[in-house]
BALOSE-550600 format. One record per atom (N, C-alpha, C): x, y, z. Coordinates in steps of 0.1 Angstrom, whole numbers, padded with zeros to 4 digits, always signed. Each point is the difference from the previous one (the first is absolute). Layout:
BEGIN
XYZ/...
***
This chain:
BEGIN
-0190+0118-0191/+0012+0010+0001/+0010+0002-0009/+0009-0008-0001/+0008+0000-0010/+0001+0007-0014/-0014-0003-0005/-0004+0005-0011/+0001+0018+0002/-0015+0005+0011/+0004+0009+0003/+0013+0008+0002/+0008-0006+0012/+0014+0006-0003/+0009+0006-0009/-0004-0014-0010/+0006+0003-0013/-0003+0010-0011/-0016+0004+0005/-0008+0004-0014/+0004+0020+0013/+0001-0003+0010/+0008+0016+0004/+0010+0002+0001/+0010-0011-0002/+0013+0001-0005/+0002+0009-0013/-0009-0008-0009/+0003+0002-0017/-0005+0017+0001/-0014+0003+0006/-0005+0014-0002/+0005+0011+0008/+0008-0003+0009/+0009+0014+0008/+0014-0002-0008/+0005-0013-0011/+0017+0003-0004/+0007-0010+0014/-0004-0002+0010/+0009-0007+0009/+0002-0016-0005/+0014-0006-0001/+0005-0010+0005/+0002-0009+0006/-0001-0011+0003/+0002-0011+0012/+0014+0003+0000/+0002+0001+0013/+0016-0004+0006/+0009-0013+0001/+0011+0001-0005/+0006-0012-0001/-0006-0009+0009/-0001+0002+0015/-0004-0008+0011/-0013-0005-0005/-0009+0007+0001/-0012-0004-0003/-0001-0008-0014/+0006-0001-0006/-0002-0004-0014/+0012-0018+0005/+0008+0002+0003/+0007-0014+0011/-0010-0007+0012/-0009+0009+0001/-0010-0003+0009/-0009-0014-0009/-0009+0010-0008/-0009-0006-0012/+0008-0013-0006/+0013-0004+0000/+0008-0009-0006/+0002-0010+0005/+0000+0000+0015/+0003-0008+0012/-0014-0009-0001/-0009+0014+0004/-0019-0009+0002/-0001-0003-0008/+0004-0002-0014/-0006-0007-0012/+0001-0012+0002/+0020-0006+0006/+0003-0011+0002/-0014-0008+0014/-0009+0006+0007/-0006-0004+0007/-0016-0001-0004/-0004-0011-0005/-0012+0001-0009/-0012-0003+0018/-0012+0009-0008/-0013+0003+0008/-0005-0013+0006/+0000-0002+0010/+0000-0014+0008/-0017+0001+0004/-0009-0015-0001/-0014+0003+0008/+0003-0002+0018/-0012+0004+0005/+0003-0001+0016/+0004-0010+0004/-0005-0010-0005/+0003-0019+0005/+0021+0001-0003/+0000-0001-0012/+0017+0003-0004/+0004+0012+0011/-0002+0007+0002/+0008+0009+0008/+0003-0005+0017/-0011-0005+0006/-0001-0007+0014/+0006-0012-0003/-0001-0007-0010/+0010-0016-0004/+0015+0009+0001/+0003+0007-0005/+0014+0001-0004/+0003+0010+0017/-0007+0010+0006/+0003-0002+0011/+0001-0011+0012/-0008-0009-0003/+0000-0009+0014/+0013-0008-0010/-0002-0005-0009/+0016-0008-0006/+0012+0010+0008/+0000+0009-0004/+0016+0008+0004/+0000+0000+0009/-0008+0005+0011/-0001+0003+0013/+0005-0012+0010/-0009-0010-0009/+0004-0019+0011/+0015-0003-0006/+0003+0003-0010/+0013-0004-0007/+0010+0009+0008/-0003+0010+0003/+0014+0013+0003/+0002-0007+0017/-0011-0001+0003/+0002-0002+0016/+0006-0013+0003/-0008-0010-0010/+0005-0018-0002/+0014+0000+0005/+0005+0010-0012/+0014+0000-0004/+0009+0007+0013/-0004+0010+0008/+0005+0007+0010/+0000-0010+0011/-0012-0003+0002/-0005-0010+0011/+0012-0016-0006/+0001-0005-0011/+0007-0013-0004/+0019+0004+0003/+0001+0015+0000/+0015+0001+0003/+0002+0001+0017/-0002+0000+0005/-0004-0003+0013/+0011-0017+0004/-0003-0009-0008/+0002-0012+0000/+0011-0003-0004/+0008+0013-0005/+0010-0001-0005/+0014+0001+0008/-0007+0009+0010/+0007+0002+0014/+0002-0013+0017/-0007-0011-0006/-0001-0010+0002/+0017-0002-0001/+0008+0002-0011/+0005-0008-0004/+0016+0007+0008/-0002+0016+0010/+0011+0003+0007/+0011+0001-0004/+0000+0007-0013/+0014+0005-0008/-0002+0013-0003/+0012+0004-0007/+0001+0009-0002/-0009+0001-0015/-0003-0009-0009/-0004-0003-0012/-0012+0002+0005/-0010-0011+0010/-0010+0002+0009/-0005+0010-0006/+0006+0009+0008/-0001+0017+0004/-0002+0006-0014/+0008-0001-0009/-0001+0005-0012/-0009-0004-0006/-0006-0011-0001/-0013-0006-0006/-0009+0006+0003/-0001-0002+0013/-0013+0007+0008/-0001+0015-0007/+0007+0007+0002/+0002+0011-0007/-0004+0001-0014/+0003-0006-0007/-0002+0004-0015/-0013-0002-0002/-0009-0015+0004/-0010-0005-0002/-0009+0009+0005/+0000+0014+0015/-0008+0003+0007/+0002+0013-0009/+0006+0004-0005/+0002+0010-0008/-0012-0004-0011/+0004-0008-0011/-0009-0003-0009/-0016-0002+0002/+0000-0005+0008/-0015-0003+0010/-0006+0012+0002/+0011+0011+0007/-0010+0013+0002/-0001+0010-0014/+0008-0002-0012/-0003+0005-0009/-0012-0007-0013/-0001-0011+0000/-0014-0007-0002/-0011+0005+0007/+0002+0000+0016/-0013+0004+0006/-0005+0016-0004/+0014+0006-0001/-0003+0013-0001/-0009+0006-0016/+0005-0013-0009/-0007+0004-0011/-0014-0008-0002/-0004-0007+0009/-0011-0005+0001/-0012+0013+0002/+0005+0010+0004/-0010+0015+0000/-0003+0001-0010/+0011+0000-0007/-0004+0008-0017/-0009-0012-0005/-0004-0009+0005/-0013-0005-0008/-0011+0006+0003/+0002+0005+0011/-0017+0007+0007/+0003+0014-0008/+0009+0008+0006/+0000+0010-0004/+0001+0004-0016/+0013-0005-0007/+0003-0001-0010/+0015+0008+0001/+0006+0000-0007/+0017+0003+0001/+0004+0013+0001/-0010+0008-0008/-0001+0014-0001/+0001+0006+0014/-0016-0002+0006/-0006+0005+0011/+0011-0005+0011/-0003-0017+0002/+0013-0001+0007/+0017+0009+0002/+0002+0002-0008/+0012+0007+0005/-0001+0017+0000/-0012+0006-0002/-0006+0007+0002/-0001+0001+0020/-0001-0010+0000/-0005+0003+0017/+0009-0004+0002/+0013-0008-0007/+0010-0004+0010/+0008+0013+0003/+0002+0006-0009/+0011+0016-0007/-0008+0013+0007/-0016-0001+0011/-0003+0005+0000/+0005+0013+0009/+0001+0010+0002/+0013+0009+0009/-0003-0002+0017/-0013-0006+0001/+0006-0004+0012/+0006-0015+0002/+0001-0004-0005/+0008-0015-0003/+0009+0002-0006/+0008+0006-0009/+0005-0002-0011/+0018-0003+0007/+0002+0008+0011/+0013-0007+0004/+0004-0009+0007/-0016-0010+0009/+0004-0006+0005/-0003-0010-0012/+0000-0003-0014/-0007-0011-0005/+0016+0000-0008/+0006+0011-0003/+0009+0001-0007/+0010-0011+0011/+0000+0005+0010/+0014-0006+0007/-0001-0019+0002/-0014+0000+0000/-0004-0012+0002/+0000-0011-0010/-0003+0009-0015/+0004-0010-0013/+0016+0000+0000/+0006+0012+0005/+0017+0008-0001/+0004-0016+0007/-0004-0002+0015/+0003-0012+0008/-0005-0016-0004/-0009-0001-0006/+0000-0013-0003/+0005-0002-0019/+0011+0008-0003/+0006-0002-0012/+0015-0004+0009/+0000+0011+0002/+0013-0009+0012/+0004-0007+0006/-0009-0003+0010/+0000-0012+0007/+0000-0011-0011/-0005-0002-0010/+0000-0011-0010/+0014-0001-0005/+0000+0016-0003/+0012-0006-0007/+0016-0001+0011/-0004+0004+0010/+0015-0003+0010/-0004-0017+0005/-0016-0002-0001/+0003-0018+0001/+0004-0008-0008/+0001+0005-0008/+0008-0009-0015/+0014+0005-0001/+0004+0006+0004/+0014+0003-0003/+0008+0000+0012/+0012+0000+0004/+0008-0005+0009/+0004+0012+0005/-0014+0007+0008/+0000+0009+0016/+0001-0011+0008/+0009+0007+0012/-0003-0008+0013/-0013-0003+0004/-0003-0012+0004/-0020+0001+0001/-0001+0006+0014/+0009+0005+0010/-0008+0009+0005/-0006+0013-0002/+0004+0007-0012/+0001+0011-0006/-0012-0007-0004/-0006-0008-0009/-0012-0005-0006/-0012+0002+0013/+0008-0007+0009/-0013+0000+0008/-0005+0014+0010/+0007+0007+0002/+0002+0017+0001/-0007+0007-0009/+0000-0004-0013/-0009+0012-0014/-0013-0008+0002/+0000-0014+0004/-0016-0006+0002/-0007+0005+0010/+0006+0003+0010/-0010+0006+0007/-0003+0012-0001/+0010+0013-0004/-0004+0012-0011/-0007-0006-0009/-0004-0005-0008/-0013-0003-0009/-0006-0002+0010/-0004-0009+0008/-0010-0004+0011/-0009+0018+0005/+0010+0005+0002/-0006+0013+0011/-0003+0009-0013/+0006-0004-0012/-0004+0013-0010/-0016-0009-0006/+0001-0013-0001/-0012-0004-0004/-0010+0006+0007/+0001+0000+0017/-0011+0003+0007/-0002+0008+0000/+0009+0014+0001/+0001+0016-0002/-0012+0000-0014/+0002-0004-0013/-0007+0003-0006/-0017-0004-0003/+0003-0016+0009/-0012-0004+0000/-0014+0011+0007/+0008+0001+0015/-0009+0010+0005/-0004+0013-0005/+0004+0004-0013/-0002+0011-0008/-0010+0002-0001/-0007-0013-0006/-0016-0006-0005/-0007+0004+0010/+0005-0002+0017/-0010+0001+0010/-0003+0019+0004/-0012+0002-0007/-0003+0016+0006/+0005-0001+0018/+0007+0009-0002/+0012+0000+0015/+0009-0008+0001/+0000-0009-0006/+0009-0009+0005/+0017+0005+0005/+0005+0008-0009/+0013+0000+0005/+0001+0014+0011/-0016+0006+0003/+0004+0008+0015/-0004-0005+0009/-0004-0009+0000/-0007-0009+0012/+0015-0010-0001/+0004-0006-0004/+0016-0005+0002/+0007+0008+0008/+0002+0008-0002/+0006+0013+0002/+0002+0006+0015/-0018-0001-0001/-0001+0003+0014/+0004-0012+0008/-0005-0009-0003/+0009-0016+0006/+0006+0002+0009/+0011-0002-0013/+0013-0002+0005/+0004+0016+0011/-0003+0014-0005/+0004+0010+0007/-0007+0002+0016/-0008-0010-0001/-0007-0001+0015/+0006-0008+0011/+0007-0005-0009/+0004-0018+0004/-0008-0007+0006/-0012-0003-0007/-0013-0008+0006/+0013-0013-0003/+0000-0004-0011/+0010-0013+0000/+0010+0000+0006/+0008+0004+0010/+0010-0004+0013/-0010+0003+0010/-0010+0003+0003/-0007+0004+0015/+0002-0016+0007/-0006-0009-0008/-0001-0017+0010/+0015+0001+0003/+0012+0003-0006/+0016-0004+0004/-0001+0010+0015/-0004+0004+0001/+0003+0013+0014/-0008-0003+0010/+0006+0000+0014/-0002-0006+0007/-0002+0009+0010/
***
C-alpha cells in the first residue's frame, strides 16, 4: 500500500509532507509484530500498568503527604503503561489516530496534560491538597475520555445527570 502511495506521489510530483515523513520515521522504530507477540505485549503492558496503579494504593497506608505523592506518581505511571498496551493491539499510528480523533481530541489532550501535571506536582513541592484535586480532575478526564469510545456514551451520561437520575434516590 505504501509503495502504491509512493508511486502515485512520484507520478503526480507530490512530495511527502514533513509530518508524513516524521510519522514514517517514528513507525520504523516499531517493528512488525506477529499476532502472538501483539497479544503478549498487550497483556504484559495492561497487567503491568494496572498492577502499578493498584500497588500505588499501598503507599496510601503511609497516611502522610509523601504517601499521597507516591500514590499519585505510581498511579500516573501505571496509567501511562496501560495506555501504551493498546499500542500493541492497534499499532502506535492507529492508536494515536483513534486517541486524537475529532470526537475525543479535547478529552484526550486534557487527560494527557493532567497525567503529566499530576506526575510533576506529585514529585515536586506542590501542596499535597493540590495534588489530590488534580488527581480527581485527572480521574474525571479519564472517565470522559473512556466513555468517548462507547457509542452515545457521553450523551447517556449527560442525560443521566441532566435528568437527575443519580439524585432521585436522595430525594424524599
